[in-house]
Steps between C-alpha positions, in 0.01 A plus 500: 500500500583153372779637281661687791466199729681287243778758491525508882513120511784496248681780683497317831607177335809688380552655845480160669750356255730800546476467876596133481798568274613786720481296819696221337771732367547662842523157664750373241716812536511479879589131479820576309687555827866600472580627152773715343468870577358610163248216496402579858439863408284396205312259725430771759375742232270231361365412845432867576324560167292182509412541868375853423292368209358226719404751770332720238304208353376397843408856600282580197345156456144596593447800274758479227310640200263795526470656157519482123550756225386450140683719250350631178771299321330182616767413760390428858699495822404373843631712788607364838700559815813341355605392152477136389652358180435180311750214498585534131804608303368856473398522869169645381331726758184344644435762767631857487638652821292806594822704516604426141461788248260296286260482798485874557195565276303282742530789748513807277282440195174695471233536235661832405851352496461125442875439459431234237253307715173363378388357831618486861380211713514463879504137608386416852605165643446305818810288530534335161139553394371790288203660675435819303600706197471875435568630150565856386466573128758763401465485122161655429496331160510158664151353498600165650331454837554230764223576746754597766526868405549752782347828376690723743822299537476544879340173607824327600631807683177554692477132587850518648421818693179360645636156586544404866839574652711204610744668737771482233558740213429354156692589190325730252667352195162431336365851558798736468375835376677717244628758750634220718665324207697813412651502848564126516701504176694823562882467467660384822787750519459810712240586761130473415246640747150352476251704699148377555222527753322210669381224269692613194688172485843656555623205706385248241659712227829508692502121541416440136776745412743285699387195301529688171850631576622152589358374169630781281839548669547155653865459408577837660279477809500131592853518642430815699141418607202732541403632844138584588467705820163504678372693802444211744503118531123473455529675164780270385289199592211650304700547178718191537322286240483753217848460352503118523166499315678689222781248483753703700643354821838677522389834646584606856203643692590684821407784732755765594518325837638188329776660292785459750613135496460331835245753626121495474318795649242384752481789750287810434608861532285788609424740213728757667791256521455382141499862379827580679675184384385551143645849454778540244733662754514171694778405257710785642399407854619143456822621339559709813424198720765297315756783513450524874602135530840597355627609840802683643675403827387680810770604566735211410506122455794318658621186321748266665746333265812309611523693829459829310195724538391666176265795534244575228377853554222690325738683268655184358166328454350814346760485222425131437125566502514788254725313261262205512195721441673652197470163326118556484454128561213358708577465870569125518693496173708801610598328824786321322656840426449614858666183628798571275534859622484397867749216454737733315466762773574250778786350297662843454450574869662176615777510238597849611503392865715187464704583191627852565878533550550680834812677368402644160120448501500287184282190469697177493214281372484391137190424290484136609508607865214742441298228324559261789382761753183561297429127471543456875265792571245346262492194727440701818138468622520838673568667166185345351305588811595865447407485130163341584436783744598773255359360174270208588354253255130584479184335370199688361283349775733628771523851356124542459413336832752719689367812329136418579590424861673838542392739222567816704754727338413385150136614479285745692372410846146455369620273220719305743196426716310377192764254378674391821485124541704272718704224341274241344513226242182624334519751219241726341454574131647848553810342657588300187609800287710613798667159513565518127647850532721385785619206290602743225690716749676201655580281202622149560851409605523169317866426575413216737247352255749519214772342712262218601394442139863495390585253777209273403603520137859401582369216717283369214790521254730321743241227551455466122875477456510224760232307311698535177821392672327187628365437150849537351653272761237231450539509122880480535466195724244338271709532184854462635518144365335574164633622171541875458249496214234335714561737787408807295135477607372844602417555867362799694846648555559500123196709402432740787702706744422573865360849428237376256417199711431730797277720280277204419421452866410860574140555607267627228244773554171381349295789637301719262599861444211612721614270782858621476383861490296455818815394686731768359463855629714640219305333218423727203158412356423518131171679572313607812124549530372689806132492592351769727819689422371824650521344848875438501726723706810679361718247683310211339561659162873513571489125564309426178715724285806309618329185371445664160822666378357512145186679627274256317180526703121507482339697784130452565290701739253774580604814693140537619543175697819607681447404863847433644646797686837426340354467148620749241179516297654710219663331202733795445623492858556125481691498173684833477796390716560198277387571142411872513220543243593198284189291567172428326155545653172344397160484665227238510167679511241220496379326816411140425447380858295754692136559403407863440269502805794422730750715311282810536502462879877437516577795275301726730737415786799628304314804360432614856872584514575544129194650324649449153564127543388283206484124560537238226180440302310186597396280207206340674210557735337238722198703611590420863568809712743481793342525845604655830356437845572560867616188685352576839669386821606156375743567213631140469144368491399755237802406289415130522141570391611723211747238378215252484301741285792574267633147454431389140413149397846486343789734550665680790420765764758734653447674831732801498551648845770678702752253644396596855156341441617171351514297821142584601361452149679170431338347808151549353568399139483129424780372280661843456869514410720790606860585593806610305446237228125419496362221284322697230335188360276468807144631486555787744827685559579772755745769383620844590497766225871464418465123455208551262711691246489339159245236603141453388196321641140442398371685807669732747396622845684813617497543878543830692594728207562790740825329604640498145708758320369618165726273295430195714124559478520545122685167471254317727194625313633392159575130566151366417384369162131462597385632840624744766381565854621743767454455877581761761461589866693827480383810319491434127742707287324777308619347170290188570174686552433558132210378286685196363450299821181337626 
C-alpha cells in the first residue's frame, strides 16, 4: 500500500507540473497576436493540441491510475485512463494508457493464458489516496504473496456492480471483461453490430470503443469527429461524463432529434404518426411534394414588358421544366437552369415580335440586340415573380410543414389523419429525418452567399490596398529629403501585398471538429456509434447513412427491447439497403447489472410472447425477490409509500410509469424530478418506459404494468441493480403472476 501510494504521489506531481506547463504554453501562444500565416497555423495547432491535453488532465484527475501488471520478465507497468510520460530525454512512460497494446493483458490474461503476466493488480483510489488493492496471481509458480490476493478475481467487478448509483454512468475501464475488450478494440472500418440484452454493458462498451478508436486512429478520426447517437436527452445526460473521464472531449453526443442544425425536437408524436413518418417510402413522398412545387401556368402567366404582353403558357413552361429536371440537380440548385430556360424563352418570344421583318419574315436583330433584350428582361420584376411562382425557392422547414398541414393526396386518408398538424415552430424527433430528406431534395442555392463573400473579400482587399497606399505615401514624404541609401528602409508596402494583408484579417474558426460538425448538416463523420439502434426508423437510418459515407459505424441494441412503432428491430432490414450483408455481428451474453431474481421475472414477460426467448445470464444474485402489490384506491399515495420503502441509504430510485400518470404522481413525491430532461442525480426520478432505456438505478418501482407493451415492460423491469417493486390498480398481466414475485 505504501509503495503504491508513493507511486500515486509521484504521478500526480508529474501531472500537476504538466498541467502548469500546458497552461503556460497555451497562454503564451494566444498572446502572440498577429503573426505570419505559417506561424499562425502552427500556433493554432499547438493551442488545439495543448487545450485538448489540458481538458484530458482535468477530466481524469480524480481516478487517474487504476491498475498494474507485473510481467514474468520482471518489468512492471501501471495502467491508467490516459498515458503520462516523464520529463526526460527518453520521455519514459510513467503511466500506460489503457488503450495501448501493452495494457491489453490487464483485460485478457487468465491463469490458463497468462500472456506473460505474473500478477495483475487492481488499485482503488479515493481522489489521490490509495484505499485498496486486489491482486490476481497468474503465474502459478509465483510464491510471492502480498496479502491483497483476490482468490476469484471478481472482487473489483462485484464491488462496482453493487455500488450505489449516482445518476451518471461511470466508465468501466477498470473492469472491462474479455468479451467486451474484443469489441472495444475491433477495427473501426465497416459496420459492427453489438447485440446485448439488459445489463450486458453494451452502452459502456460502445463509449469505450469511441475512446479507443480516437486513441488508435486519432490522426484519421480527429478531423472528422466521432458521433454518438442516443435515444433521448435523459440518456445523453446520463452518459455525458464517461468519455471525458477517459480523456476524450471531442465527441459529439446527440439524439436523432438534434441532427438537423437549427432544430431541436421538443414536440411529441403519437405512435401512429411516428410510424408513418418513419417509413422508408416517405423519401418518395417528399420527392413528390417537391415536384409538385415545380408548377405549370393555369392556363397562362401574362408578363408586361415595355408595353408588350408576353404570355407564358403551360407548353412553354413544360419544356423548361423537363429540361431542368433532366439535370438531376436538387430543386434549389436546379433553379438557375430553370431561370435560364425561362429567360431564353421570353427573349426569343420578344425578339421574334419586335425584330421580324414584315416583308420577308427575317429577324433584323443581331446577337448584341438579343443579349440586350435578355438583360432587360432579367431586370423585370414581373419575370422574377413568374419564376418564383413556377419554381420557388424552398426551405426544408417549409416543405415539411406544408406537407404535414395538408398530407392528403400523398398518403392514405388514415395516415393523413395521424400525421396532420397545422403550421408550428415545434418539431418532433420523427420530423427531423423528414427535414434532412427535404434538404437533400432541395440542395442549397449558394449564389447569393458566394456573391456576398466575394464582395466582402474585394472590400477587404481594397481596404488593405488603401492602407498600403497610405503607408507608401507616408514613407515617401518622410524620406523625400534623405539620401536614397537611407530611404531603403523596408515598410509594409515593400513586404506584403493587399491580398495577403486581407488574408491576415480574416476570421479564424477555433471550433473543435465536433462543434463544427454539429453546425454542418452535410458533415461526414469518421465514425458513428448508435445506441438503442433497433429503435430507429428507416428514415432516421437514411439521415445517419448520409453522415457516414464510409459506412464506419458501431450499432448497439437489443431487438427484444424494440418499442417504437417506427423501429426496424431487424439488423438485416436496417443494413441491407446500405451495405447488403457486409457487416459483422457479435453478441454480449452476460448481464452484469440485473440480479438473477429480477431477470427471471423480466424474462417471463418476453417468454409469454416468445417461448424460446433466452435472456443474458446474470452474474450475481442478491437474494432479494421482486414484489408486486395492488395499490388500492389511492395510487399516488401507494406510490409515495413504496418509494419510501425502496429508497436506499445511498443511490437512486426510479418510478417508471405511463406518461399519463406523471402529473398525479409528481404531486405526491417529495423532491421528484421529471420531464423531458430529468435530473438523474436526484434521489427520486419519474420516467416513462421510453425515457428509462439505457439507464440504471438502485431500486425501481414499476407502476400500472397493464398499460405497457411487452418491450416497454421488459425495459422497465430490468433497470434495477438491487430491488424491484410493482404497483397496480388494473388487472395484472398474466406474465407477472409467476412464482418469482412476492
